[in-house]
TIMI-2910 file (N, C-alpha, C, CB; in pm, 1 decimal, decimal comma, always signed):
<rs>
+----------+----------+----------+----------+----------+----------+----------+----------+----------+----------+----------+----------+------+
!      n_x !      n_y !      n_z !     ca_x !     ca_y !     ca_z !      c_x !      c_y !      c_z !     cb_x !     cb_y !     cb_z ! resn !
+----------+----------+----------+----------+----------+----------+----------+----------+----------+----------+----------+----------+------+
!    +85,4 !   -119,4 !     +0,0 !     +0,0 !     +0,0 !     +0,0 !    +89,2 !   +124,6 !     +0,0 !    -96,8 !     +0,4 !   +124,1 !  Met !
!    +68,1 !   +209,7 !    -97,6 !   +149,5 !   +331,1 !   -104,3 !    +98,7 !   +435,5 !     -6,1 !   +149,6 !   +388,1 !   -246,7 !  Ser !
!   +182,0 !   +533,9 !    +19,9 !   +146,8 !   +639,0 !   +115,2 !    +24,4 !   +715,5 !    +68,0 !   +264,3 !   +735,1 !   +135,6 !  Leu !
!    +17,7 !   +741,3 !    -62,9 !    -95,0 !   +818,0 !   -117,2 !   -226,5 !   +743,9 !    -94,1 !    -74,8 !   +844,9 !   -268,0 !  Lys !
!   -224,3 !   +612,8 !   -118,5 !   -345,3 !   +532,9 !    -98,3 !   -385,4 !   +533,9 !    +48,6 !   -323,9 !   +388,1 !   -146,8 !  Glu !
!   -284,0 !   +526,7 !   +135,3 !   -310,9 !   +526,4 !   +279,1 !   -380,1 !   +655,9 !   +320,8 !   -180,2 !   +507,8 !   +358,5 !  Phe !
!   -326,8 !   +769,3 !   +273,8 !   -385,8 !   +897,8 !   +311,4 !   -526,3 !   +912,2 !   +255,2 !   -298,1 !  +1013,1 !   +262,9 !  Phe !
!   -547,9 !   +859,9 !   +133,5 !   -680,3 !   +868,6 !    +73,4 !   -781,2 !   +789,1 !   +156,0 !   -677,3 !   +817,4 !    -71,9 !  Arg !
!   -738,6 !   +670,6 !   +202,3 !   -826,2 !   +588,2 !   +285,2 !   -855,1 !   +659,1 !   +417,3 !   -762,7 !   +449,6 !   +310,9 !  Ala !
!   -753,1 !   +721,3 !   +475,0 !   -771,5 !   +794,1 !   +600,6 !   -868,8 !   +910,0 !   +581,8 !   -636,6 !   +846,0 !   +653,3 !  Glu !
!   -856,8 !   +981,8 !   +470,4 !   -946,1 !  +1094,4 !   +444,1 !  -1089,7 !  +1046,9 !   +430,4 !   -902,9 !  +1169,1 !   +317,8 !  Leu !
!  -1109,7 !   +937,5 !   +357,8 !  -1244,6 !   +883,2 !   +342,5 !  -1302,0 !   +846,9 !   +478,6 !  -1243,8 !   +759,9 !   +249,8 !  Asp !
!  -1218,7 !   +785,0 !   +562,9 !  -1263,5 !   +745,0 !   +695,7 !  -1302,5 !   +867,2 !   +778,7 !  -1153,8 !   +664,7 !   +767,2 !  Phe !
!  -1218,3 !   +971,6 !   +773,7 !  -1247,0 !  +1093,1 !   +850,4 !  -1376,1 !  +1158,2 !   +802,2 !  -1130,4 !  +1192,8 !   +839,5 !  Leu !
!  -1395,4 !  +1160,4 !   +669,3 !  -1517,7 !  +1220,1 !   +615,8 !  -1640,3 !  +1145,6 !   +666,6 !  -1515,3 !  +1219,9 !   +462,2 !  Lys !
!  -1630,2 !  +1012,1 !   +672,6 !  -1742,4 !   +932,6 !   +722,8 !  -1768,5 !   +964,7 !   +869,1 !  -1714,8 !   +782,2 !   +705,3 !  Lys !
!  -1661,8 !   +972,1 !   +949,2 !  -1677,9 !  +1000,3 !  +1091,4 !  -1740,0 !  +1137,6 !  +1112,6 !  -1543,1 !   +991,6 !  +1163,3 !  Met !
!  -1695,1 !  +1236,9 !  +1035,6 !  -1750,2 !  +1372,1 !  +1048,0 !  -1897,2 !  +1371,7 !  +1008,4 !  -1670,8 !  +1472,6 !   +960,5 !  Val !
!  -1930,0 !  +1300,5 !   +901,3 !  -2069,2 !  +1292,4 !   +856,7 !  -2157,2 !  +1230,0 !   +963,6 !  -2079,4 !  +1211,8 !   +727,1 !  Gly !
!  -2107,6 !  +1123,4 !  +1027,5 !  -2185,2 !  +1055,9 !  +1131,5 !  -2203,9 !  +1147,8 !  +1251,7 !  -2116,2 !   +924,9 !  +1174,5 !  Ile !
!  -2097,6 !  +1215,6 !  +1293,9 !  -2107,9 !  +1303,0 !  +1411,3 !  -2200,2 !  +1420,5 !  +1382,8 !  -1968,8 !  +1353,9 !  +1453,4 !  Ser !
!  -2197,1 !  +1471,9 !  +1259,0 !  -2287,4 !  +1582,0 !  +1224,3 !  -2432,0 !  +1534,5 !  +1231,3 !  -2255,4 !  +1637,4 !  +1082,8 !  Gln !
!  -2457,5 !  +1413,8 !  +1180,6 !  -2592,4 !  +1359,8 !  +1183,0 !  -2639,4 !  +1340,6 !  +1326,8 !  -2598,7 !  +1227,1 !  +1106,3 !  Arg !
!  -2550,0 !  +1289,3 !  +1412,0 !  -2585,7 !  +1269,3 !  +1552,0 !  -2615,7 !  +1402,5 !  +1619,4 !  -2473,1 !  +1196,3 !  +1626,2 !  Leu !
!  -2535,7 !  +1503,9 !  +1590,4 !  -2557,4 !  +1635,7 !  +1650,0 !  -2690,6 !  +1693,1 !  +1605,1 !  -2443,3 !  +1731,5 !  +1613,1 !  Thr !
!  -2720,9 !  +1681,7 !  +1476,1 !  -2848,4 !  +1732,6 !  +1424,5 !  -2964,7 !  +1659,6 !  +1490,1 !  -2855,6 !  +1717,2 !  +1271,2 !  Leu !
!  -2953,9 !  +1527,4 !  +1499,6 !  -3060,2 !  +1449,2 !  +1562,7 !  -3078,3 !  +1493,1 !  +1707,4 !  -3028,5 !  +1298,0 !  +1555,8 !  Thr !
!  -2967,3 !  +1512,9 !  +1777,6 !  -2971,7 !  +1555,0 !  +1917,2 !  -3041,0 !  +1690,3 !  +1929,3 !  -2829,6 !  +1562,0 !  +1976,3 !  Tyr !
!  -3005,0 !  +1785,2 !  +1841,2 !  -3064,5 !  +1918,7 !  +1846,6 !  -3213,9 !  +1912,7 !  +1818,1 !  -2995,5 !  +2012,3 !  +1746,7 !  Leu !
!  -3252,8 !  +1825,7 !  +1725,1 !  -3394,8 !  +1815,5 !  +1690,2 !  -3474,8 !  +1762,8 !  +1808,8 !  -3414,4 !  +1723,7 !  +1567,4 !  Val !
!  -3420,3 !  +1664,3 !  +1879,4 !  -3496,2 !  +1601,8 !  +1987,1 !  -3488,2 !  +1678,9 !  +2117,7 !  -3447,7 !  +1461,8 !  +2008,9 !  Phe !
!  -3391,2 !  +1770,1 !  +2130,0 !  -3378,9 !  +1846,7 !  +2254,9 !  -3433,4 !  +1987,0 !  +2233,8 !  -3230,8 !  +1852,4 !  +2302,9 !  Val !
+----------+----------+----------+----------+----------+----------+----------+----------+----------+----------+----------+----------+------+
</rs>
């Protein structure tokens, strides 16, 4: 696995985590 591929995978993972946390925050705000 090259370094570029590794960073691309890490970026995809971070984007997913940010998307999930944003969704959780929105859900929390809606219900509170």
